[in-house]
N, C-alpha and C positions, 0 to 999 in steps of 0.2 A: 557393718561398715562404718568406720569413723568418718567424720565430716572431712578430714584431710584426704582420706582415700577417695571419697566421693568427688571432691573437688579435682583431684588428679585424674580420676576416670573421666569426668566431664571435659577437662582440658584435653586429654588424649582423644576423646571422641571428636571434639571440635577440630583438632589438628587432622585427624583421619578424614573427616568429612571434607575439610578444606583441600587436603591432598587429592582426594577422589575427585573433587570438582575441578582440579587442575590436571586430571588425567594421569595421575601417578599410578603406574601398573600395579604395585603391591597394594596400594589403598583400594584400587578398583577391584582387585581380586578378593580382598577381605570384605569389601562392601557386597560383592556378588555372593560370597558365601553366606553372609548374613541375610541377604535378600532371598537366597535359595531356601534357607531354613524358614523364614517368614512366609514365603510363597507356599511352601509345603504345608505349613500350619494353616494358612488361609484356605488352601485347597481341601484339606481335611474338614475344616469347619463348614465350608460351603457344601461339600458333598454330604455331610451328616445332617446339617441343620437348615440348609437352603435359605440363608438370609439374602435380602436384596442389596444390602449395604454392609460392608465390613469396614469399620472405623479403626484406624491405627493412630495412636497418640504417643505422647512422650517425646523425648529428644530426637528420635529418628524421623518423626514427622516433619521436623524443621528442615530436613534435607530436601524436601520437595521431590520433584521427579527423579532426581539423582538416585533416590532410594525407591520411590514408588514404581518407576518404570520397570526395573528388574523384578521387584516383588510381583507385579502384575504379570510379567512374562513367565516367571516360575510358577505362579498360581495357575496360570492358564495351561501349563504343561501337565499339571497333576489333577486338576479339577475333573470330576466325572463329566463326560462329554454332554450329558443331558442338561447340566447346569452351567455350562461354559459361558453362556452369554446372558446369564440371569442375575448377575451381581456386579457391584462396583466396589472398588477399594478406594477409600478416601481418607485424607488426614483429619484428625480430630480438630474441631473448631478451636479448642482450648490449647492446642499445641502441647508443649511440655508441661503446662499447668494442669492437664487432665489428671495426672497422678495425685496432685495435692487436693484438687477439688473432689476427686473420687474418694480419697481417704477421709476428707472432712465430712462428706455426705454419709459415708459408712459409719463414721463415729457418731454422727447426729442420729442416724437410724437406730444404732445400738442404744444410744442414750434415751431415746423416747419410747423404745419398745419395752414390753413387759418381760421379755425373755429373748433368747436367741431367735433371730429371724430364720424362717425355713428357707432352704435352698430353693432357688427359682426352678420352675419346671422346665425341663429341656425336651419334653415330649412333643412330638409332632404327629398329628393324625394324618395318616396316609389312606386315601380312599381305596377300598377293596375293589378289585376287578369283579365284574359280574358275569 
């Protein structure tokens, strides 16, 4: 994506967020579609990995509860019932800068490591019933 395209996409996103904040029906529908997709992804994450906190960053996190309330609602619909009240969905403290900081940290890690870093372990030990 060229810088011009990225700037246009950001401007479109901001206009859409502003319209949703003003209760524009089409903007709210689009926002709810995006929140549905994110909520489903969060529900899958929670059901599979059982985190206590799910952090969402980037530009959407700047929308605040306009975005997070429907994400939480949709995630609640799809999360396995045993985990329904065991997690929180919160915005990243760095807001939209989380992407830049994450990329910089990844580049730093690659620069100082002697080779490719191993993938993080996603295994979770489940106690066996006796």
